[in-house]
matplotlib code that plots the C-alpha trace (Angstrom):
import matplotlib.pyplot as plt

x = [19.0, 16.6, 13.7, 14.5, 14.8, 11.6, 9.7, 10.7, 10.0, 6.5, 5.8, 6.9, 4.7, 1.8, 2.1, 2.5, -0.5, -2.7, -1.6, -2.3, -5.7, -6.7, -5.5, -7.8, -10.8, -9.8, -8.5, -10.9, -14.6, -17.5, -19.3, -18.2, -19.3, -17.4, -14.2, -14.5, -14.1, -10.4, -8.7, -8.7, -12.5, -13.0, -10.7, -12.5, -15.9, -14.8, -13.5, -16.7, -18.7, -16.5, -16.9, -20.6, -20.5, -18.9, -22.2, -23.4, -25.8, -23.1, -20.6, -23.1, -23.9, -20.2, -19.5, -22.5, -21.2, -17.7, -18.6, -21.9, -21.4, -17.6, -16.4, -19.5, -20.8, -24.4, -25.7, -24.4, -25.8, -29.3, -29.2, -27.1, -25.9, -23.6, -21.8, -21.6, -20.0, -17.5, -16.4, -16.2, -14.0, -11.6, -11.6, -11.2, -8.8, -6.6, -6.6, -5.5, -2.7, -1.5, -1.6, -0.4, 1.9, 3.0, 3.5, 4.5, 7.6, 5.6, 2.3, 2.4, 5.8, 4.7, 1.3, 2.0, 5.0, 6.9, 5.3, 6.8, 5.1, 5.9, 4.1, 0.5, -2.1, -0.5, 0.6, -2.9, -4.7, -2.6, -3.6, -7.3, -7.0, -5.4, -8.2, -10.8, -9.3, -9.0, -12.6, -13.7, -11.6, -13.2, -16.7, -15.8, -14.6, -17.7, -19.9, -18.0, -17.2, -19.5, -22.9, -22.5, -25.6, -26.9, -25.9, -22.7, -19.8, -16.4, -13.4, -9.7, -9.1, -11.6, -9.8, -6.3, -7.3, -8.7, -5.6, -3.2, -4.8, -4.9, -1.2, -0.2, -2.1, -1.2, 2.5, 2.4, 1.0, 3.5, 6.4, 5.5, 5.0, 8.5, 10.0, 8.4, 9.9, 13.3, 16.5, 18.2, 15.5, 16.0, 19.8, 19.2, 16.8, 19.4, 22.0, 19.7, 17.9, 20.3, 24.0, 24.3, 27.5, 27.6, 26.7, 25.0, 22.8, 21.8, 21.0, 18.8, 16.9, 16.5, 15.2, 12.4, 11.5, 11.2, 9.0, 6.7, 7.2, 7.0, 10.6, 11.8, 15.4, 17.4, 19.8, 17.6, 15.0, 12.4, 12.2, 14.2, 15.7, 13.6, 16.7, 17.5, 13.9, 14.0, 17.2, 15.8, 12.7, 14.8, 16.9, 13.7, 12.2, 15.4, 15.9, 12.8, 9.5, 9.4, 9.6, 8.2, 4.8, 4.2, 4.2, 0.8, -0.7, -0.1, -2.6, -2.8, 0.9, 1.6, -0.6, 1.2, 4.5, 3.8, 3.5, 7.0, 8.2, 9.6, 12.0, 12.9, 13.4, 16.3, 17.9, 18.0, 15.0, 16.9, 16.4, 12.7, 12.3, 14.2, 12.1, 8.8, 10.0, 10.7, 7.3, 5.5, 7.3, 7.1, 3.4, 2.8, 4.8, 3.2, -0.3, 0.8, 2.1, -0.9, -3.5, -4.1, -4.5, -6.6, -10.0, -8.9, -8.5, -12.1, -10.8, -9.5, -12.1, -15.3, -15.2, -14.6, -17.7, -19.8, -18.8, -19.6, -23.0, -23.8, -23.2, -24.3, -27.9, -26.8, -26.2, -23.1, -21.7, -21.1, -17.4, -17.7, -20.2, -17.6, -15.0, -17.4, -18.5, -15.0, -14.1, -17.2, -15.9, -12.9, -15.2, -17.1, -16.4, -17.9, -20.2, -23.0, -25.7, -26.8, -27.0, -29.0, -31.6, -31.6, -35.2, -34.0, -31.2, -33.1, -32.6, -29.0, -30.3, -32.4, -30.0, -26.8, -25.3, -23.6, -23.3, -26.9, -25.9, -25.0, -21.7, -20.6, -21.5, -19.1, -16.1, -16.8, -17.4, -13.9, -12.5, -14.8, -13.6, -10.0, -10.6, -10.2, -12.0, -14.4, -14.7, -18.0, -19.6, -18.7, -19.9, -23.2, -23.6, -22.9, -25.4, -28.0, -27.3, -27.8, -30.9, -32.8, -32.3, -35.7, -34.5, -36.0, -33.1, -32.8, -29.1, -28.3, -30.5, -28.7, -25.2, -23.2, -20.7, -23.1, -22.4, -25.0, -25.4, -28.5, -26.7, -23.9, -26.4, -28.3, -25.4, -23.4, -26.5, -27.3, -23.7, -23.5, -26.8, -25.2, -22.9, -25.9, -27.6, -29.8, -31.6, -35.3, -36.7, -39.8, -42.1, -39.5, -38.8, -36.5, -38.8, -38.7, -37.5, -34.3, -33.4, -34.3, -32.3, -29.3, -29.6, -30.6, -29.2, -32.2, -35.3, -38.5, -40.5, -43.6, -41.9, -40.0, -41.4, -43.4, -41.5, -38.1, -39.1, -40.4, -37.1, -35.1, -37.1, -37.0, -33.3, -32.7, -35.4, -35.2, -35.6, -38.8, -42.0, -43.9, -41.5, -44.2, -46.2, -43.9, -45.4, -49.0, -51.6, -50.9, -54.4, -55.9, -55.0, -57.4, -60.2, -59.5, -59.5, -61.4, -61.7, -58.1, -56.0, -53.8, -51.7, -49.9, -47.8, -45.9, -42.2, -41.4, -39.6, -40.6, -41.7, -44.9, -43.0, -40.6, -43.3, -45.5, -45.5, -46.1, -42.5, -41.2, -43.2, -41.3, -37.6, -37.7, -40.8, -40.3, -39.9, -42.8, -45.3, -44.7, -44.8, -44.7, -46.8, -44.7, -44.7, -48.5, -48.8, -46.4, -48.3, -51.5, -49.8, -48.6, -52.2, -51.7, -54.0, -53.9, -50.3, -51.3, -54.2, -52.0, -49.7, -50.0, -49.1, -52.5, -54.2, -51.6, -52.4, -54.1, -55.4, -53.5, -53.0, -49.3, -48.3, -50.9, -50.1, -46.3, -46.5, -44.7, -46.7, -50.1, -50.7, -53.8, -51.8, -54.1, -57.1, -55.5, -54.9, -58.5, -59.7, -57.7, -59.2, -62.7, -62.2, -60.7, -63.6, -66.1, -64.4, -64.6, -68.4, -68.9, -66.8, -64.0, -60.5, -58.6]
y = [-12.4, -9.8, -11.3, -14.8, -13.8, -11.7, -14.4, -17.2, -14.9, -14.0, -17.7, -18.6, -16.0, -17.0, -20.7, -20.1, -17.7, -20.3, -23.0, -20.8, -19.7, -23.3, -24.7, -22.1, -24.0, -26.9, -25.0, -22.1, -22.0, -19.7, -21.3, -22.9, -26.3, -25.8, -24.9, -28.0, -30.1, -30.7, -30.7, -34.5, -35.0, -32.0, -33.4, -36.8, -35.1, -33.2, -36.3, -38.2, -35.3, -35.3, -39.1, -38.7, -36.6, -39.3, -40.7, -39.9, -37.3, -35.8, -35.6, -33.8, -31.3, -30.6, -30.1, -27.8, -25.8, -25.5, -24.7, -22.8, -21.0, -20.8, -20.2, -18.7, -16.9, -18.0, -16.8, -13.3, -13.3, -14.0, -11.3, -8.4, -8.3, -5.3, -7.0, -10.2, -8.4, -6.7, -9.9, -11.8, -9.1, -9.1, -12.8, -14.1, -11.3, -11.8, -15.5, -15.3, -13.0, -15.2, -18.4, -17.1, -14.2, -14.6, -18.4, -18.4, -20.4, -23.2, -23.1, -21.2, -22.5, -26.1, -25.9, -23.8, -24.8, -21.7, -19.5, -16.0, -13.2, -10.8, -12.8, -12.7, -13.9, -13.9, -10.2, -8.7, -11.3, -10.2, -6.6, -7.6, -9.4, -6.4, -4.2, -6.6, -6.3, -2.5, -2.3, -4.5, -2.3, 0.8, -0.7, -1.6, 1.9, 3.4, 1.1, 1.8, 5.5, 7.1, 5.4, 3.5, 1.6, 2.6, -0.7, -1.2, -0.4, 0.3, -0.4, 0.4, -3.2, -2.8, 0.4, -1.1, -4.2, -2.1, 0.2, -2.8, -4.5, -1.2, -0.6, -4.0, -3.5, 0.2, -0.4, -3.5, -1.4, 1.4, -1.0, -2.5, 0.9, 2.0, -1.1, -0.3, 3.1, 2.2, 2.4, 0.0, -2.6, -2.5, -2.9, -5.8, -7.4, -7.1, -8.8, -11.6, -12.4, -11.5, -11.9, -8.4, -6.6, -4.1, -0.7, 0.3, -2.8, -2.2, 1.4, 0.2, -2.2, 0.5, 2.9, 0.4, 0.0, 3.7, 3.9, 0.9, -0.5, 2.6, 2.7, 6.2, 6.6, 9.6, 9.4, 8.6, 11.0, 10.7, 10.8, 7.8, 6.8, 4.1, 2.0, 2.0, 1.0, -1.8, -3.2, -2.9, -4.8, -7.7, -7.9, -7.7, -10.6, -12.5, -12.1, -10.5, -11.4, -14.9, -13.6, -10.1, -9.1, -5.3, -3.3, -1.8, -5.2, -4.3, -1.5, -0.2, -0.4, 1.2, 4.1, 4.5, 4.5, 8.1, 8.9, 7.9, 9.9, 12.8, 10.4, 8.0, 10.8, 12.2, 8.9, 5.3, 4.6, 2.0, 3.8, 4.2, 0.5, -0.5, 1.7, 0.5, -3.1, -2.8, -1.2, -3.8, -6.8, -5.5, -4.8, -8.2, -10.1, -7.9, -9.0, -12.6, -12.5, -10.5, -12.7, -15.1, -12.2, -9.8, -9.6, -11.5, -14.7, -15.4, -16.4, -19.6, -20.2, -19.3, -22.5, -24.5, -22.8, -23.5, -27.1, -27.4, -25.8, -28.2, -31.3, -29.9, -30.9, -34.5, -33.9, -32.9, -33.9, -31.3, -31.5, -30.8, -28.0, -26.5, -26.4, -25.2, -22.2, -20.9, -21.5, -19.6, -16.5, -16.5, -17.1, -13.9, -11.5, -8.4, -7.9, -6.7, -8.8, -10.1, -6.6, -5.3, -8.0, -8.0, -7.6, -5.6, -3.7, -0.5, -0.8, 0.3, 3.8, 4.0, 2.2, 3.4, -0.1, -1.4, -4.9, -5.3, -5.8, -9.4, -8.5, -6.4, -9.1, -11.4, -9.2, -9.1, -12.9, -13.5, -12.0, -14.2, -17.3, -16.3, -16.2, -12.4, -10.6, -8.1, -4.7, -4.6, -2.1, -4.0, -7.3, -5.6, -4.2, -7.7, -9.3, -6.7, -7.4, -11.1, -10.7, -8.4, -11.0, -12.3, -15.7, -14.8, -16.7, -14.0, -13.4, -17.1, -17.3, -14.5, -15.2, -15.7, -18.1, -20.3, -19.2, -20.5, -17.2, -18.2, -21.1, -18.8, -16.2, -18.9, -20.7, -17.6, -15.8, -18.6, -18.9, -15.1, -15.1, -17.3, -14.4, -12.1, -9.9, -9.7, -6.5, -6.5, -7.6, -9.2, -8.5, -9.0, -12.1, -13.4, -16.2, -17.8, -21.1, -19.4, -18.6, -22.1, -23.8, -21.7, -22.3, -25.9, -27.5, -27.7, -28.1, -26.9, -24.2, -26.3, -29.0, -26.8, -26.4, -23.1, -21.7, -22.5, -20.9, -17.8, -17.5, -17.6, -14.9, -12.6, -13.2, -12.1, -9.4, -7.9, -4.4, -5.2, -4.2, -6.8, -9.7, -12.1, -11.7, -14.0, -16.8, -15.7, -17.9, -18.3, -19.8, -16.5, -15.2, -17.6, -16.6, -12.9, -13.2, -16.3, -15.3, -14.1, -17.2, -16.3, -13.8, -16.7, -17.0, -14.0, -14.5, -10.9, -9.7, -6.2, -5.4, -4.0, -1.6, -0.6, 0.2, 2.2, 5.9, 6.7, 5.7, 8.7, 11.1, 10.3, 10.6, 7.6, 5.6, 2.7, 5.1, 7.5, 5.0, 2.0, -1.2, -1.2, -3.0, -6.2, -6.2, -5.7, -8.9, -10.7, -9.6, -11.0, -14.3, -14.4, -13.9, -10.5, -8.1, -5.7, -4.9, -4.0, -1.9, 0.2, 1.2, 4.7, 3.0, 1.5, 4.8, 6.6, 4.2, 5.9, 2.7, 3.1, -0.6, -0.3, -2.9, -5.4, -4.9, -5.4, -8.4, -11.3, -13.8, -12.3, -11.5, -9.2, -6.6, -3.7, -5.9, -7.1, -3.4, -2.5, -5.5, -4.3, -0.8, -2.1, -4.3, -1.4, 0.8, -1.9, -2.1, 1.6, 1.6, -1.0, 0.9, -1.7, -0.4, -0.9]
z = [1.8, 3.1, 1.1, 2.5, 6.0, 6.0, 4.3, 6.7, 9.8, 8.4, 7.6, 11.1, 12.7, 10.5, 11.3, 15.0, 15.0, 13.2, 15.6, 18.6, 17.4, 16.4, 19.7, 21.4, 20.0, 22.1, 25.2, 25.6, 26.4, 26.5, 29.5, 32.7, 31.3, 28.1, 29.9, 32.0, 28.8, 28.0, 24.7, 24.4, 24.6, 22.3, 19.6, 20.0, 19.7, 16.6, 15.0, 15.7, 14.3, 11.2, 10.9, 11.0, 7.8, 5.7, 4.7, 1.1, 2.5, 4.7, 1.9, -0.3, 2.5, 3.1, -0.7, -1.0, 2.0, 0.5, -3.1, -2.8, 0.6, 1.0, -2.6, -4.2, -1.1, -1.8, 1.6, 0.9, -2.6, -1.2, 1.5, 0.0, -3.5, -2.9, 0.0, -2.1, -5.1, -2.7, -1.0, -4.3, -5.9, -2.9, -2.3, -5.8, -6.9, -3.9, -4.2, -7.9, -6.9, -4.1, -6.2, -9.5, -8.4, -4.8, -5.1, -8.8, -8.2, -6.5, -8.3, -11.6, -12.9, -12.0, -13.6, -16.8, -18.9, -20.1, -17.5, -17.0, -15.1, -17.9, -20.6, -21.5, -20.5, -17.0, -17.3, -17.9, -15.8, -12.9, -13.6, -13.8, -10.4, -8.9, -10.2, -8.8, -5.3, -5.4, -6.6, -3.7, -1.3, -2.8, -2.2, 1.4, 2.0, 0.5, 2.6, 5.8, 5.6, 3.0, 3.4, 6.7, 7.8, 11.3, 13.0, 11.1, 13.6, 12.2, 14.4, 14.1, 12.9, 10.1, 8.9, 9.3, 7.3, 4.4, 4.5, 4.5, 1.5, -0.3, 0.4, -0.9, -4.2, -4.8, -4.0, -6.4, -9.2, -8.6, -8.5, -11.8, -13.3, -12.0, -13.6, -16.9, -16.9, -15.3, -17.3, -14.7, -15.2, -19.0, -18.5, -16.2, -18.7, -21.5, -19.3, -18.2, -21.5, -24.2, -25.3, -26.6, -25.9, -28.8, -27.6, -30.8, -30.8, -27.2, -28.1, -31.0, -28.8, -26.1, -28.7, -29.6, -26.0, -25.6, -28.6, -28.1, -24.5, -22.4, -21.3, -20.1, -21.1, -19.7, -22.7, -25.7, -27.1, -29.8, -32.8, -33.8, -37.2, -39.0, -39.5, -35.8, -34.9, -37.4, -36.0, -32.5, -33.5, -35.0, -31.8, -29.7, -31.7, -31.2, -27.5, -25.7, -27.4, -25.9, -22.3, -22.4, -23.6, -24.5, -21.3, -22.3, -21.5, -17.8, -18.4, -14.8, -14.1, -17.5, -16.5, -13.2, -14.9, -15.8, -12.2, -11.7, -14.7, -12.6, -10.9, -13.7, -16.3, -14.3, -13.2, -14.0, -11.6, -9.6, -6.2, -6.8, -7.8, -4.8, -2.5, -3.9, -3.8, 0.0, 0.6, -1.3, 0.2, 3.7, 3.4, 1.9, 4.6, 7.3, 6.0, 6.1, 9.7, 10.9, 9.2, 12.2, 14.6, 12.5, 10.8, 7.7, 9.6, 8.8, 5.2, 6.8, 9.5, 7.6, 5.4, 8.7, 10.2, 7.1, 7.1, 10.8, 10.3, 7.4, 9.7, 13.0, 12.3, 12.6, 16.3, 18.2, 21.5, 24.2, 23.5, 19.8, 20.6, 23.0, 20.3, 17.6, 19.7, 20.1, 16.5, 15.4, 17.2, 14.8, 11.8, 12.2, 9.2, 11.0, 8.0, 10.2, 8.7, 12.1, 13.6, 10.6, 11.1, 14.9, 16.2, 19.2, 17.5, 17.8, 21.6, 21.1, 20.2, 23.4, 25.8, 24.3, 24.6, 21.5, 23.0, 22.3, 18.6, 17.8, 15.9, 18.9, 21.5, 19.7, 20.3, 24.1, 24.1, 22.6, 25.8, 27.8, 25.9, 26.4, 30.2, 30.5, 33.3, 31.9, 33.7, 35.8, 33.4, 30.3, 31.9, 32.8, 29.3, 27.9, 30.2, 29.2, 25.5, 26.1, 28.2, 25.8, 23.0, 21.9, 20.7, 17.3, 15.5, 12.8, 13.5, 13.0, 9.9, 8.1, 9.1, 5.8, 7.5, 9.3, 13.0, 15.4, 17.1, 19.0, 20.6, 21.8, 23.2, 25.1, 26.5, 27.5, 29.0, 31.3, 32.4, 33.1, 35.0, 37.6, 38.5, 38.8, 39.6, 36.5, 35.6, 36.4, 33.0, 34.6, 31.6, 28.9, 26.9, 29.7, 30.9, 34.3, 32.8, 31.6, 35.2, 36.4, 33.7, 34.5, 38.3, 38.6, 35.5, 33.3, 35.5, 33.9, 35.5, 35.5, 37.6, 40.0, 43.5, 43.8, 46.8, 45.3, 42.0, 43.8, 45.8, 42.6, 40.9, 44.0, 44.2, 40.6, 40.5, 44.0, 42.6, 40.7, 42.4, 40.4, 40.7, 41.9, 38.8, 37.0, 39.0, 38.2, 36.5, 32.8, 32.3, 33.3, 29.8, 28.2, 30.6, 30.0, 26.2, 25.3, 21.7, 21.3, 22.0, 19.0, 20.9, 22.6, 19.4, 20.5, 20.9, 22.1, 19.0, 20.0, 16.4, 17.8, 20.1, 17.4, 15.0, 17.5, 16.7, 20.3, 21.1, 19.2, 21.5, 24.6, 25.5, 27.7, 26.8, 29.3, 32.2, 31.2, 29.8, 32.1, 30.2, 26.4, 23.8, 23.7, 27.5, 27.6, 25.4, 27.8, 30.8, 29.2, 28.5, 32.1, 33.3, 35.0, 33.1, 36.0, 35.2, 31.6, 32.8, 35.1, 32.2, 30.6, 27.3, 27.2, 27.3, 25.2, 22.3, 19.4, 17.7, 14.5, 14.3, 13.2, 15.8, 14.6, 11.0, 11.5, 13.8, 12.0, 14.0, 13.3, 17.0, 17.3, 19.4, 19.0, 19.7, 23.0, 24.0, 23.2, 25.2, 28.2, 27.8, 27.7, 30.7, 32.7, 31.8, 32.8, 36.2, 36.6, 35.9, 38.6, 41.0, 41.1, 41.2, 37.9]

ax = plt.figure().add_subplot(projection="3d")
ax.plot(x, y, z, "-o")
ax.set_aspect("equal")
plt.show()
């Protein structure tokens, strides 16, 4: 009765949780425009997008996403073999236990004639699956707590998930071990699987189980008479061998049976078996009920995200995009791959703002999508994390579940900028056209009236003394460096600044040096070389060429800095103010 009630309650919570989360994909929104699209148009948009994948090419793309990316975790294998092995062990081990063990009455008994959980190969395969999950959990604990990576943030939910999975597996092994050593379990087996009533025959069978099956009997002690063992073996072959493989096949559980020896040696073991059964069942059902609300929900949403990513290149309507963005928030596995590769992740150390990291921004954006009001400081930190993004696309490229993170950052940033005020990132990667697109629905900076554009910039960058330089002459860069047009390939990834050894010499480089290497390049592109010449960074540069050597775009960063120095010195010689 207890088992049935608990199971049905857990299934009900699980089903309601899945429906609630899935309905959020069609109710919630990351941006004001997304929230304006109702459930009906979103469902229609998703259906149209799904219909567009029914072509031969679309079907192949979906199958590749499901098999290679969802089941074999191809993307994780390419990026990080350790993380791939960890997830494969947990995923496939747990799936085997769910299908063959937890759902044995529905799946295993229907698929395998004569199936019994105590028979090989099912008995030892279940042990192998349990070991796989525990090995994966051990790898996860080692990765999280022993050798944590600098940008991998561990939260209470991560710890709770690891602990719950470990509890389910450990309690399962201990329960099986207690059953192996339990006198009461042996008695129940005799009653269920044999017709024995003679006490001496039951004692002979019990003697064999003590000798060869690991049973701990409080009434029988070794050594046993050979004739008794022979009689027990005949009875075992007659009643037990067809439904019970040797307990040693459950090699992990058999080993744990000796841990229960102090209890089972002095009793029939019934109380211990009952206690461990309740622990195991409650932990399992708690995991089932919690799944839609915790980290493990990505096991269901990640395949959906991968399929969406495989067909999104065929074009998606705004309605389908609105639903996909919210769904992708639930698909995140918090593996930290995006944060590891983030080109501005190092800014977290300098600004002490964890919301600069992609994986951490997603947690705040879940609250935004749910319509929760963020505290002013948290909203400011989120906006800073969105603004410093360089649009380098690395986070999206390395996401193992295909989340279009770049789209989420761009859409949310422009929506939050409407609320203002923005921080004065005049010489950062936040271009004027980002502000214009956010404010007037997509107008390009080149087509916007000069006075209107200037007003917008001054409104957002009122505290910046050099606000008007954003509207300076971009063509001046080509006149200033006629032979160095290649630096226009810069996309402000900040690699030059991150690799500069001068940064380590100052506690607050931006405050003490003025603008930094990537900002000098940006100022040059904007056509305001006087801003670059006024920076102490230009004169602190030691000419080590680390910035230029590390630039992924081949921008001649050091050469540009030298050109600025030479131009400033030339102006000094002529008496002109630099």
